[in-house]
N, C-alpha and C positions, 0 to 999 in steps of 0.2 A: 705469400703470393703464389698464385697458380696460373700458368698459361692455359687459357681456355681454348684458344684457336690460333692458328698461324696460317699464313698464305704467302706465296711468292708474289712479289710486286713487279720487279723488273731486273734486267741485266744491262750493263753498259760497259763499253771498253774505254771511253774517254769521258772526262768531266771538265768543263770549262769554268765551273763555279761550284758553289756549295750545293749539296743535295737538298731537296725540299723536305726530305723525311727526317723527322726528329721526334724524340731524342734517339740518338744512335748508340748502339752497342756494336763496336767493330770487332771482328773475329779474324785473327791472323795466325799463321803458323806454317811450318814446313809442309811440303806436299804430302808427306807420308805420316803425318802426326794424328790422323783420325779426325780431322776437322769436320768433315761432312757428317760422319757418323754421330759425333757429339752434338752437332747442331740439330740433327733429326731427333735425337733423344731429348734434348731440351725443349724443342718445339712440340714434341709429341706427334710428329707427322713426318713422313718420308718425302721431304721437299728438296733436300740436297742430293744430288747424284753422287753415289759412292762408287769407287772403282779400285781395283787392285793395282792399277797403273797410276803412279804419282804424277801430279802436274796436269790433271785433266781440267781443273777449273781455271779458265783463262780470262774470265770476265769478273767484274765486281757484281755480286748478286745481292739484291735487297729483299728482305722478308719482313712482313708485318706480324707482330705478336700482340694479341689482345689478352689481357689478364683479368683476374677478379679483384684487382686493387681498386680502391675508390679514390686514390690520389693520382699524382702525376705519372705513376707507373702503370696506369690503366692500358696504355698502348705505347709500344716502342718499336724500333726497327733494328734487326740484325743486318749488319753490313758485312757480307762474307767476301773477304779479299782473296785473290789468287794465291795459292800456296807458293812459297819460295824455296829455293835451294835445289830445284830439279835441274835447272840449267846452271852453267858455270857462273860463279859469282863475279861481279865486277869490283870496282875499287871504291865506289861510293854507295851511300844508302839508296840513292835513286837507281843506280845500276843493279844493285843486289835485289831489290824488291820490285823493280820495274817502274818506268815512268808513270804508268797508270796509277799504281799504288801511291807513289810519291805525291802525285797531284791530288789524290783523294785526301791524304793527310794535310797537305797544304791548304786545301780549300775548305776542309771541314773541322779543323783542329779545335775551333771554339765551341762546336756543338756536339763533339763526341763525349758521351757520358763516361765511357770506359772502353778500353781496348783489351780484349781477352787474348793473351798471347799463349797459344797452345803449344805444348811440348810433350813428347812421348816420355813418360816417367822412367822408362827403361834405358834411356839414352842420356849421356852427358849433353848439356847445352852446346849447340854448334856455334861456330863463329858468327853465322848469320843470325842465330837467336840472340846472341849478345849484341850484335849490331842493331837489331830491332829494338831491344830494350834501351840501349843508349840513345838511339834516334828518337824514341818516344820521350825520353827524359829531356833531350835537347829542345824539342818543340812543345814541351809542357802538356803532353797528352797523358791523362791518367791511365794506368793499366793494372791488370791482374794476371799473373801467370797461372794457367790452367794445365795441370798435369793429366794427360790422358792415358788410357789403357791400363788402369790400376788393377783390373781383374787378372792381368798377366803375372802379377806378383803377390806374395803373401802380405799380410797386414804389416808385419815387421819390416819387410823389404821396402814397402811403400813409405813407411815412416823414415827409414834411413835414406831413401832416395830423395825424399822431400828436403831433408836437412842438407844433403849434399848439393842438390840443385840450387837451393836458396843461397848457400855459401858461394857457389860458382858464379851466381849472378849478382852477388852483393845485395841480396834482398832479405827482409825479415820474413820469417816463415809464415806469418799471417797474411802475406801477400801472395801466397800460393794455395791453390785449391786442387785437391786430388779427386779425379773423376774417372768414371768408366761409362762408355756408351752401351756396354753389354749388360751390366747389372745395375746401372743407374746410380751408383754410389757417387756422392758429391753433387748430385743434381739439385737437391734442395738448397744446399749451401751456395751453389752458384747462382741460382735464381734469387736467393736472398740478397746476395751481393749486388746483382743487377738492380733490384728494387731499391737498395740503399743508395747507389750512385745516381740513379735517375731522380730520386727524391731530393738528394743533396743538390743536384744541379738545378732543380726547379726552385730551390729556396733563395 
C-alpha cells in the first residue's frame, strides 16, 4: 500500500461524541519524540507543524490519507493527539494525558483501528509511556509501539534498544516497529501494519 495524497481536515479542543472520521489511526507520544516529523514522513507532505520546543501541539488534529489500496484501506484518518509529558504529570490517566485526550479515547475506542505509541528509541520508556500502554490495554484499544529517531543509532544499537524497550514494556518484539523520519527506515513496515489493522477491522 502507498499513500497517494494526504490533507489536513480539522483541529478541535473538545469532543462531546465520537468523531465522524473513520477508520482512525491514532498517534500518541511524548512531546519530544518526533511525532510530527514521522507523521509528515508517512504522509509524504509537511502537514504537521514541527518545532524544537516540545508541547506545541495543544489540539487534536485530523488528517485524511488516500492510498492506492483497492480495499477498506483506500482512505483512513490519522488522529494526532497532543504530546504528553511536557507539563507535570498528574495521578490518573486523564490528568497525565489531559481531559481532551481521555475524552477522545472514551468516545472513539470502538472505531480506533490502531494507536501508534511513539517513543524515542534512544530513551528508556518513561512512566507516562507505561501509563499510556496500560491505559490502552484497560480500555481494549489495539496499539503498536513505534520507535523513532533510529538514524541516531547504529543498526546493532537499534536492535539492542528494541529488545530492551520491548522487555521494559512487557511486549513481544513484533509489536514494536523501528523508524526514522530522516532516512524513512521502517516507513514501509509501518504503512503495511496500518493496512493490516484497517483491513482486519473491516472484516
